[in-house]
C-alpha positions in Angstrom: 85.2 167.3 85.6 83.4 169.4 83.0 79.6 169.2 82.5 80.0 168.0 78.9 82.4 165.2 79.9 80.0 164.1 82.7 77.0 164.2 80.5 78.9 162.1 77.9 79.8 159.5 80.6 76.2 159.3 81.8 74.9 159.0 78.2 77.4 156.2 77.6 76.2 154.3 80.6 72.7 154.6 79.8 73.1 153.6 76.2 74.9 150.5 77.2 72.1 149.6 79.6 69.3 150.5 77.1 70.8 148.6 74.2 71.6 145.6 76.4 68.0 145.3 77.6 66.8 146.0 74.1 69.1 143.2 72.8 68.1 140.7 75.5 64.3 141.2 74.4 64.9 140.6 70.9 63.7 137.2 69.3 67.3 135.9 69.3 67.6 136.0 73.1 63.9 135.4 74.0 64.8 132.5 76.2 67.1 134.8 78.3 64.5 137.3 78.5 62.0 134.7 79.8 64.2 133.4 82.5 62.5 133.8 85.7 64.3 136.0 88.6 62.4 136.4 91.8 59.2 135.4 90.1 59.3 137.9 87.1 60.9 137.5 83.7 64.4 139.0 83.3 63.0 141.3 80.7 60.6 143.0 83.2 63.7 143.4 85.7 65.7 144.8 82.8 62.9 147.3 81.9 62.7 148.5 85.7 66.5 148.9 85.6 66.2 151.2 82.6 63.5 153.4 84.0 65.4 153.6 87.4 68.7 154.3 85.8 67.1 156.9 83.7 65.8 158.8 86.6 69.0 158.6 88.6 71.2 159.6 85.8 69.0 162.6 85.1 69.1 163.5 88.8 72.9 163.3 88.8 73.1 165.3 85.9 70.7 168.0 87.2 72.7 168.2 90.4 75.9 168.4 88.7 74.5 171.3 86.6 73.3 173.2 89.7 76.7 172.8 91.3 78.5 174.4 88.4 76.2 177.5 88.4 
C-alpha cells in the first residue's frame, strides 16, 4: 500500500472520529454527551478517544514512512 493511500485512509478514520465526537457535543445532542459512562460524561470519553487515536494514527504513519525509506 502506498504511503499516500495509507495516509488518506488514516485521515478518513480520524475525520470520522473527530466530527462524530464534535457532533455529539453539539447542543442538539447534549443529552447524549452528558450520559455517564464509568463515572464520566460520554463527551469526556469521546475527547480522550480523539486524543489517543490522533497519537496512534500519527505513530502508525511515522512507522509506515520509515518502512518505505
